Structures are given as C-alpha cells and as structure tokens.
C-alpha positions in Angstrom: -15.8 22.5 -65.1 -18.7 21.7 -62.9 -19.3 18.4 -61.0 -22.1 17.2 -58.8 -21.2 16.6 -55.2 -23.0 13.3 -55.5 -20.4 12.1 -58.1 -19.0 8.7 -56.9 -15.2 8.1 -56.7 -13.6 7.4 -60.1 -15.8 9.9 -61.9 -14.0 11.5 -64.9 -13.7 15.3 -64.4 -11.5 16.2 -67.4 -9.6 14.5 -70.3 -6.3 16.0 -71.6 -3.3 15.2 -73.8 0.3 16.0 -73.1 2.8 16.1 -75.9 6.5 16.7 -76.1 7.9 16.9 -79.6 11.4 15.8 -78.5 12.6 12.2 -79.2 13.8 9.6 -76.8 13.7 10.3 -73.0 13.3 14.0 -73.7 9.9 13.2 -75.3 8.5 10.9 -72.6 6.1 12.7 -70.2 4.5 12.2 -66.8 1.8 14.1 -65.1 1.2 14.8 -61.4 -1.1 16.9 -59.2 0.3 19.5 -56.9 -1.1 19.7 -53.4 -3.6 17.5 -51.6 -7.0 17.2 -53.3 -9.7 14.6 -53.8 -8.6 13.9 -57.4 -6.0 11.8 -59.2 -4.6 11.4 -62.7 -5.2 8.2 -64.7 -3.1 7.3 -67.7 -5.4 6.3 -70.6 -2.9 5.9 -73.5 0.6 7.1 -74.4 -0.2 10.8 -74.2 -3.8 10.8 -72.9 -4.8 11.3 -69.3 -8.0 11.7 -67.2 -8.5 13.7 -64.1 -10.8 11.6 -61.8 -12.3 11.9 -58.4 -10.5 9.8 -55.7 -13.1 10.2 -53.0 -16.6 11.4 -52.2 -17.0 15.2 -52.4 -19.0 17.5 -50.1 -20.0 21.0 -51.4 -20.8 22.1 -47.9 -17.1 21.7 -47.0 -15.5 22.9 -50.2 -17.4 24.7 -53.0 -14.6 24.6 -55.6 -11.1 23.3 -56.3 -8.2 24.8 -58.1 -6.5 21.6 -59.5 -3.0 22.1 -60.8 -1.6 19.5 -63.2 2.1 19.5 -63.8 3.5 17.8 -66.9 7.2 17.0 -67.0 9.5 15.3 -69.5 12.2 12.8 -68.7 15.0 14.8 -70.3 18.0 16.0 -68.5 17.4 18.6 -67.3 13.7 17.8 -67.0 11.4 20.5 -68.3 7.8 21.0 -67.0 4.7 23.0 -67.6 1.6 23.5 -65.3 -2.1 24.2 -66.0 -4.7 25.0 -63.3 -8.3 23.8 -63.7 -11.2 25.2 -61.8 -13.7 22.5 -60.6 -16.9 23.8 -59.1 -19.2 21.5 -57.2 -22.9 21.6 -57.7 -25.1 21.2 -54.7 -27.4 18.2 -54.2 -30.1 18.3 -51.6 -28.7 16.3 -48.7 -32.0 16.0 -46.8 
C-alpha cells in the first residue's frame, strides 16, 4: 500500500476482515498492532476493521512502515494469527 505523507490523521490505509468459525467466546476476535507506529485499528462492524493513521507522517524521517496486525480469539487458550502490511510513503514537495 502507498500513502501520501500529506495524509491527515484518521486517513484509512487498509480495510480487512477477521473471522473465526468457532462459536461462543472461541469465535469472538480482537485485533491489535504490534510495536509503536503512527497507525491504529478502528472497529467498523462485527468482523470488519480499518487501519488508519493516528498522526501526521513525514517521509523524510521514515520512508516505509511494516505494520503487523495480530488477530486473537477469546477462547481458552487464546489462538492468534498475524499479518504484516507494507505501507510506503509518497513524497510531497515540502517547500
């Protein structure tokens, strides 16, 4: 995915769904980001999420981000899966 460094906070970077076919608590899922990055996850619906920017970005400081999303169910024991997304920033003339 590519994103302009001029994108304001709360810009949607990616949309994704998380599903667990189990029933009850074993089928309920949550998502989180690993590490410190200028992004956050927003819940859109029961299984739908958006990865959005949480602050202003600067390509001169960081050209790309590896954003790892971890989905976990609420079963016991809890099971999880991770996916890493590459987000490249596009340069904007700052002058």
